[in-house]
Chimera marker file (.cmm) of the C-alpha trace (Angstrom):
<marker_set name="trace">
<marker id="1" x="-84.917" y="76.191" z="-86.762" r="1" g="1" b="0" radius="0.5"/>
<marker id="2" x="-88.081" y="75.237" z="-85.157" r="1" g="1" b="0" radius="0.5"/>
<marker id="3" x="-90.759" y="77.567" z="-83.885" r="1" g="1" b="0" radius="0.5"/>
<marker id="4" x="-91.124" y="75.522" z="-80.721" r="1" g="1" b="0" radius="0.5"/>
<marker id="5" x="-88.579" y="75.245" z="-77.911" r="1" g="1" b="0" radius="0.5"/>
<marker id="6" x="-88.684" y="72.132" z="-75.804" r="1" g="1" b="0" radius="0.5"/>
<marker id="7" x="-87.909" y="72.450" z="-72.084" r="1" g="1" b="0" radius="0.5"/>
<marker id="8" x="-85.224" y="69.953" z="-70.796" r="1" g="1" b="0" radius="0.5"/>
<marker id="9" x="-86.261" y="70.251" z="-67.098" r="1" g="1" b="0" radius="0.5"/>
<marker id="10" x="-89.114" y="71.229" z="-64.959" r="1" g="1" b="0" radius="0.5"/>
<marker id="11" x="-88.729" y="74.711" z="-63.575" r="1" g="1" b="0" radius="0.5"/>
<marker id="12" x="-90.083" y="73.557" z="-60.171" r="1" g="1" b="0" radius="0.5"/>
<marker id="13" x="-88.531" y="70.243" z="-59.391" r="1" g="1" b="0" radius="0.5"/>
<marker id="14" x="-85.775" y="69.868" z="-62.075" r="1" g="1" b="0" radius="0.5"/>
<marker id="15" x="-86.958" y="66.595" z="-63.233" r="1" g="1" b="0" radius="0.5"/>
<marker id="16" x="-86.845" y="65.635" z="-67.034" r="1" g="1" b="0" radius="0.5"/>
<marker id="17" x="-90.152" y="63.591" z="-67.274" r="1" g="1" b="0" radius="0.5"/>
<marker id="18" x="-92.082" y="66.337" z="-69.272" r="1" g="1" b="0" radius="0.5"/>
<marker id="19" x="-94.877" y="65.878" z="-71.650" r="1" g="1" b="0" radius="0.5"/>
<marker id="20" x="-96.751" y="68.307" z="-73.818" r="1" g="1" b="0" radius="0.5"/>
<marker id="21" x="-100.050" y="69.456" z="-72.140" r="1" g="1" b="0" radius="0.5"/>
<marker id="22" x="-103.402" y="69.660" z="-73.891" r="1" g="1" b="0" radius="0.5"/>
<marker id="23" x="-103.821" y="73.167" z="-72.339" r="1" g="1" b="0" radius="0.5"/>
<marker id="24" x="-102.480" y="74.741" z="-75.452" r="1" g="1" b="0" radius="0.5"/>
<marker id="25" x="-99.384" y="75.800" z="-77.293" r="1" g="1" b="0" radius="0.5"/>
<marker id="26" x="-96.218" y="75.920" z="-74.977" r="1" g="1" b="0" radius="0.5"/>
<marker id="27" x="-97.920" y="74.166" z="-72.214" r="1" g="1" b="0" radius="0.5"/>
<marker id="28" x="-96.175" y="71.223" z="-70.496" r="1" g="1" b="0" radius="0.5"/>
<marker id="29" x="-96.862" y="68.798" z="-67.687" r="1" g="1" b="0" radius="0.5"/>
<marker id="30" x="-94.264" y="67.369" z="-65.261" r="1" g="1" b="0" radius="0.5"/>
<marker id="31" x="-95.025" y="63.836" z="-64.379" r="1" g="1" b="0" radius="0.5"/>
<marker id="32" x="-92.711" y="63.963" z="-61.291" r="1" g="1" b="0" radius="0.5"/>
<marker id="33" x="-94.150" y="66.830" z="-59.439" r="1" g="1" b="0" radius="0.5"/>
<marker id="34" x="-97.584" y="66.936" z="-61.258" r="1" g="1" b="0" radius="0.5"/>
<marker id="35" x="-97.350" y="70.608" z="-61.996" r="1" g="1" b="0" radius="0.5"/>
<marker id="36" x="-98.404" y="72.094" z="-65.305" r="1" g="1" b="0" radius="0.5"/>
<marker id="37" x="-96.642" y="75.206" z="-66.681" r="1" g="1" b="0" radius="0.5"/>
<marker id="38" x="-96.402" y="77.161" z="-69.931" r="1" g="1" b="0" radius="0.5"/>
<marker id="39" x="-93.350" y="78.650" z="-71.751" r="1" g="1" b="0" radius="0.5"/>
<marker id="40" x="-93.447" y="81.754" z="-73.831" r="1" g="1" b="0" radius="0.5"/>
<marker id="41" x="-90.664" y="83.624" z="-75.675" r="1" g="1" b="0" radius="0.5"/>
<marker id="42" x="-91.140" y="87.340" z="-74.882" r="1" g="1" b="0" radius="0.5"/>
<marker id="43" x="-88.480" y="88.548" z="-77.436" r="1" g="1" b="0" radius="0.5"/>
<marker id="44" x="-84.763" y="89.045" z="-77.722" r="1" g="1" b="0" radius="0.5"/>
<marker id="45" x="-82.619" y="91.192" z="-75.569" r="1" g="1" b="0" radius="0.5"/>
<marker id="46" x="-80.171" y="93.761" z="-76.774" r="1" g="1" b="0" radius="0.5"/>
<marker id="47" x="-76.493" y="93.151" z="-75.926" r="1" g="1" b="0" radius="0.5"/>
<marker id="48" x="-75.100" y="95.881" z="-73.704" r="1" g="1" b="0" radius="0.5"/>
<marker id="49" x="-73.403" y="98.737" z="-75.466" r="1" g="1" b="0" radius="0.5"/>
<marker id="50" x="-69.690" y="98.032" z="-75.821" r="1" g="1" b="0" radius="0.5"/>
<marker id="51" x="-67.422" y="100.478" z="-74.174" r="1" g="1" b="0" radius="0.5"/>
<marker id="52" x="-64.060" y="101.862" z="-75.377" r="1" g="1" b="0" radius="0.5"/>
<marker id="53" x="-60.975" y="100.327" z="-74.023" r="1" g="1" b="0" radius="0.5"/>
<marker id="54" x="-59.453" y="102.648" z="-71.253" r="1" g="1" b="0" radius="0.5"/>
<marker id="55" x="-55.795" y="103.155" z="-71.136" r="1" g="1" b="0" radius="0.5"/>
<marker id="56" x="-54.660" y="102.931" z="-74.772" r="1" g="1" b="0" radius="0.5"/>
<link id1="1" id2="2" r="1" g="1" b="0" radius="0.2"/>
<link id1="2" id2="3" r="1" g="1" b="0" radius="0.2"/>
<link id1="3" id2="4" r="1" g="1" b="0" radius="0.2"/>
<link id1="4" id2="5" r="1" g="1" b="0" radius="0.2"/>
<link id1="5" id2="6" r="1" g="1" b="0" radius="0.2"/>
<link id1="6" id2="7" r="1" g="1" b="0" radius="0.2"/>
<link id1="7" id2="8" r="1" g="1" b="0" radius="0.2"/>
<link id1="8" id2="9" r="1" g="1" b="0" radius="0.2"/>
<link id1="9" id2="10" r="1" g="1" b="0" radius="0.2"/>
<link id1="10" id2="11" r="1" g="1" b="0" radius="0.2"/>
<link id1="11" id2="12" r="1" g="1" b="0" radius="0.2"/>
<link id1="12" id2="13" r="1" g="1" b="0" radius="0.2"/>
<link id1="13" id2="14" r="1" g="1" b="0" radius="0.2"/>
<link id1="14" id2="15" r="1" g="1" b="0" radius="0.2"/>
<link id1="15" id2="16" r="1" g="1" b="0" radius="0.2"/>
<link id1="16" id2="17" r="1" g="1" b="0" radius="0.2"/>
<link id1="17" id2="18" r="1" g="1" b="0" radius="0.2"/>
<link id1="18" id2="19" r="1" g="1" b="0" radius="0.2"/>
<link id1="19" id2="20" r="1" g="1" b="0" radius="0.2"/>
<link id1="20" id2="21" r="1" g="1" b="0" radius="0.2"/>
<link id1="21" id2="22" r="1" g="1" b="0" radius="0.2"/>
<link id1="22" id2="23" r="1" g="1" b="0" radius="0.2"/>
<link id1="23" id2="24" r="1" g="1" b="0" radius="0.2"/>
<link id1="24" id2="25" r="1" g="1" b="0" radius="0.2"/>
<link id1="25" id2="26" r="1" g="1" b="0" radius="0.2"/>
<link id1="26" id2="27" r="1" g="1" b="0" radius="0.2"/>
<link id1="27" id2="28" r="1" g="1" b="0" radius="0.2"/>
<link id1="28" id2="29" r="1" g="1" b="0" radius="0.2"/>
<link id1="29" id2="30" r="1" g="1" b="0" radius="0.2"/>
<link id1="30" id2="31" r="1" g="1" b="0" radius="0.2"/>
<link id1="31" id2="32" r="1" g="1" b="0" radius="0.2"/>
<link id1="32" id2="33" r="1" g="1" b="0" radius="0.2"/>
<link id1="33" id2="34" r="1" g="1" b="0" radius="0.2"/>
<link id1="34" id2="35" r="1" g="1" b="0" radius="0.2"/>
<link id1="35" id2="36" r="1" g="1" b="0" radius="0.2"/>
<link id1="36" id2="37" r="1" g="1" b="0" radius="0.2"/>
<link id1="37" id2="38" r="1" g="1" b="0" radius="0.2"/>
<link id1="38" id2="39" r="1" g="1" b="0" radius="0.2"/>
<link id1="39" id2="40" r="1" g="1" b="0" radius="0.2"/>
<link id1="40" id2="41" r="1" g="1" b="0" radius="0.2"/>
<link id1="41" id2="42" r="1" g="1" b="0" radius="0.2"/>
<link id1="42" id2="43" r="1" g="1" b="0" radius="0.2"/>
<link id1="43" id2="44" r="1" g="1" b="0" radius="0.2"/>
<link id1="44" id2="45" r="1" g="1" b="0" radius="0.2"/>
<link id1="45" id2="46" r="1" g="1" b="0" radius="0.2"/>
<link id1="46" id2="47" r="1" g="1" b="0" radius="0.2"/>
<link id1="47" id2="48" r="1" g="1" b="0" radius="0.2"/>
<link id1="48" id2="49" r="1" g="1" b="0" radius="0.2"/>
<link id1="49" id2="50" r="1" g="1" b="0" radius="0.2"/>
<link id1="50" id2="51" r="1" g="1" b="0" radius="0.2"/>
<link id1="51" id2="52" r="1" g="1" b="0" radius="0.2"/>
<link id1="52" id2="53" r="1" g="1" b="0" radius="0.2"/>
<link id1="53" id2="54" r="1" g="1" b="0" radius="0.2"/>
<link id1="54" id2="55" r="1" g="1" b="0" radius="0.2"/>
<link id1="55" id2="56" r="1" g="1" b="0" radius="0.2"/>
</marker_set>
């Protein structure tokens, strides 16, 4: 598994014409709407605690 995740769509306009930015790791440029953005993984979320089945 790679350390880098590649976005498939721009979070602003939804276009797929994305290129890595020179701003730094995780930075991307959308050629359609001309916005630059960055992505960062904050961590993993714990699944909700499972509850017992009622009525058995």
